[in-house]
N, C-alpha and C positions, 0 to 999 in steps of 0.2 A: 820341310819348307811349307809355309802357309801359302794358300792359293787365294789370290785377290782378283775380283772381277771389277774392271774399270768400265763404267757406263757413261757414255757421252750423250747428253740430251741436246746440246747446243750451247751457244754462248761464246764469248771472246776467247776463253781459255783453249778452245779447240780450233782456233783460226790461225792460219799463217798467210803471208802475203804471196800472191801468185807472181812468179818472176816475170811473166809476160805482161799481164794486165795491171799489176800493182794492186788489185782489189783483194780483199780478205776472203778466204775460202777455207772450208774444213780440211784438216790434214787427214791422212790415212791413219785411223786409230790403231790399226794392226801394226803400224810402224812407230808406235809411241816410244819405244826404247831407242829408236834411231833419232827421233826428234828431241828426246830427253835422255841422252846417253847415261847419266848417273843412275838411271833406273836399273841398268844391267848389274849394278853392284849391290842392289838390295837383295836380302836373303829371303826372297819369295818368288813364287811363280805368278806372273801377271797375264791375265786374259782380258779381252776387251769385247764390248758390245756397243754398237752404235744404232740408234733408232733410224729406221728407214727415212723418216721425215724429221730431221732435227729442226728445232725452232729457237728463235730468239726468246729469251726468258720473258720479254715484255708481252709475248703472245701466249704465255703459259695459261692452261685451262685445267680445271679439275679432272677432265677426261684423261689428260696426260699423266696426272698423278696416279690414276688407276692403272694405266699402262706400265708405269714405272714400278709400281708395287707388284704387278704381275711378273715383270722380268726378275725382280728380286726373289719372289716366291718360287718361280720356276727353277732358279739356280741356287736357292738357299742351301740345300744340303751338299752342294758340290764345292762351295767356297767358304773360306774362313772369314772373309770380310769383303766389303763393297765400297768402292769410291765412285761417287757420282759427280761428273763434270757438268757444271750448270752455270748459266748466266747469272750475274750478280743481282739484277734488278728484282727478281722474284725468288731468289734463293731461300730467304727466310720463310716465305710462304710454303714453298715445296718441302723444305726441311721440316717445318712444323707439321705439315700434313702427313708426311711419312711417319713421324713419331707416333701419331695417333692411329694410322692405318695399319701399322704392324705391331701386334700385341705379343708380349712375351719374347721380345727380341733378345737374342743371346750373342749376337755378333755385331761388330761395328759397321755402321753405314755412315760414311763421311762424305759430305758435300763440300766441294771446293770450286773455285773459279779464279778469275783474274781480272784486273783492271786494264791490262795491256795484252795484245795478242802474243801467242807463245813464241814467235820468232822475233819479237821486238827486242832491241838491245837491252833494255832495262826491265823486261817483263817480270812480273811477279808470279807468272804462271808456272814456271819451272819449279821454283821452290815450293809452291803450293801443292803441285802434283806429287813431287818427291816426298814431301813431309806427310801428306795425307795417306799415301800408300804405305809409307814406313810405319805410321801410327796404326793403320788398319791391320798390318801384319806383325805388330809388336808382340813379344812374348813376356813383357814385363807386367802389364796389367790387363784385366778383362775390361772390355768396353761394350757392354750390352746396350748401346745407345745409338740414336741418330744424332750426328754431330755436324757442325760446320767448322771447317778449318780455313783460316784466312790470316795472313800477315803474322805468322808464327804463333798463333793462338788457336786452341781447340775449344770450341764452345758447345754446350748443350744446344741442340738445334732449335728447340721450341722456346729458347730464351733470347734468340738473336733478332736484331733489326739492322738493316742497312742504313748507315748514317752519313756516308760520304761517297760522292760520285767521282772524286778526283784523286784522292790519296789512297795508298795501299791499305791503310787501316780503315777498311770500309765497313766492318761489322762491329756491333757493340752488344754486350750483354749486361744491361744495367742492373739487373736484379739477381744475377747468379755469377759466381766467379768462373774463370776459364777452367777447363778440365785438364789442360796441359799447356805448357809453353815450350817453344822450340828456340834454342840458342845453340851453343856448342853441343849441348846435350838436350835430350827431350826430358822435361821434368813433368811427370804425371802427378795429379792430385787424386789419387785413387779413393780417398775418403769422400770426394764430391760426386763420384760416379754412381749411377743407379745400381742397385743390387741385381745380381744375376737372377732371372726369373725361374720359377719352378715348373711352369707349364710349357707346352709346346707352342712354337710360333704359330700365330694365326694372322692371316692377311685379310684385310677388309678392302673392298673395292667400291662399295656404295657410298656416295657422297650426295648431300642435298645442298644446292647452292641458292636456296631461297632465303638469302641473308643479305642485309644491307648494313653498311657502316655509316653512322651519322656522327660527324664531328661538330661538337658544340663550339660556337663562336659568337662574338658579340652582335653580329649582323643577322643572326638566324631569324627567319620569319615564319609565322604560322603557316602561310599558304604553301611554302616550299616544303616544310617538314610534313605537313598534312598530306601533300601529294605523294611523298615518298612512303609514308607509313600506311597509306591506303592502297598500296600496290597489291593487286590480286595475287594470291598465293604466297605472300610474304609469311615466313615462319619465325624469323628471329631478327633482332636489331642489336648491333654492337654500338653502344653509345660511348663515343670517345669524349670523356668529360675533362674538366679542368682539375689539376692538382690531385688531391686524394679522393676524387670522385664527385666533384661539385658541379652543379648545373643551375640554370636559372630557376628561380622560385615563382616566377609569374604564373598566374592561374591558368592561362591558356596552355602553357608548356606542360605543367603538371597534369592538367585535365587530358591533354592529348596523349601523353605517355600512359596514363591510367587507362584511357579508352583502348589504347593499343594492347595493353596487357590483358584487359578484360575480353578481348577478342581471341585470346589464346596465344598471342604472339609473345615470344620470349624477348625480354630486354636485358642486355648484359652490359654492365658498367665497367669500362676499361679506361684507365687514365691516358691522357694525351702525352704525359711526360715519359721520357726515355728511361727513367729510373724512378722507383718509388711504387707505392701501392694504393689502391682504392681502399679507403677506410670509411665505409658508409656510416653516417651518424656522427662522425667526428666534428663536422660542421652542420649547421642547420640546412645549408644548401644541398646536402646529400641525404639528410634525415628524411625529407619528404619522398625522395626516390625509394628509399628503403621501405617506407610505410606503404607505398602503393605496389610493391612487389618487384621492383627492379633488382636483379641479381648482381652480386659483387663478383668482379673478375679478379679481385685481389691484385697481385702484381703480374698478371699475365700480359704478354705483348698483344698488340692488335693482330699481328700475323698468326699467333698461336690461338687467339680467341676465334678468329675466322675458321681456322682449320678444325678446331675442337667442335665448334657448332656444326660445321658441315659434316663431320664424322658422326657426331651423336644423332643429328637429325636424319642422317642417311641410314642409320643402323638400328635405331630404337624408335618405337612408336609411342611409348608412355611418356607424356610430357612431364609428369611429376618426376619420373626417373631421370629424364634429361636435365631437368633443373637441378636435381641433386648432384648429378655427375659434373655439371658445369662448375659447381663450387667444391668439387673434390679433386685432389691432385692425382691425375691418372698416369702421367708420363714425366713427372718432374717439372711441369710447366708453371706451377704456382707454389707460392710459399704461404702457408696459413699460420 
């Protein structure tokens, strides 16, 4: 029987209503099989770990990602798979970060959560927990990936974005198909899964958060953008552009971005669209960005772009190498 470690970080999925006060509070994770009885029928051994200080995902910080990686690293050789219970608001950020911080991953790490508390009548939490654990313990396909499972679909973690705050279909992977779908049976798409790595797992805990995200919009003003890009210590900028990587062509904008790059700051071009890719040079409005040294993020999500930059800046000093790796597919995060 496979051994699965369920890690609770916080979020709606770990909450139940207090019978006295009526307020939501974390349930005893060690009693997860009592709260979700069908787990007793799964052909695996389930252990649990809860952080001493659980947090709402809206309060997620890079330091917590390092702690989470530390827990997985410490227990890596003792378990066949990991399920991380996490709030939905920043799940795609955490999932993307884990994908870069754990190199040569040979076991499934599946993040899941819910839109409704676990003891709500129509909660999606029960099905998400059951399916995530069943997939992590499956004997049908190897899953050497960090994944997000939500609403009957298994996605590559660093391809996901939260798109809905109300419906159960909360996550979307616009540029990569789901890795599995759950219905009466679980249908795996093994040809879409990353290959099993050859080397030993390596965990990275250093991250650099000297990164800003700038969303291009019609009312963008020089003084606001200049204030942001002149921030002391800034090392990288994620430029969320229109469509296939387009941005204003006004001289003040191009000159400011060029000045930023000349200071040694990386500028990474990511599309605002939920699907599609940056194709720099396809239109004149992106040709100038390419000419001044803006890097293409291709079809990477903003969440994955942030995680990738923080990982690379935190673990490599050579800016030329970092630029090269940003345009290289490291964990299945981009399609070139």
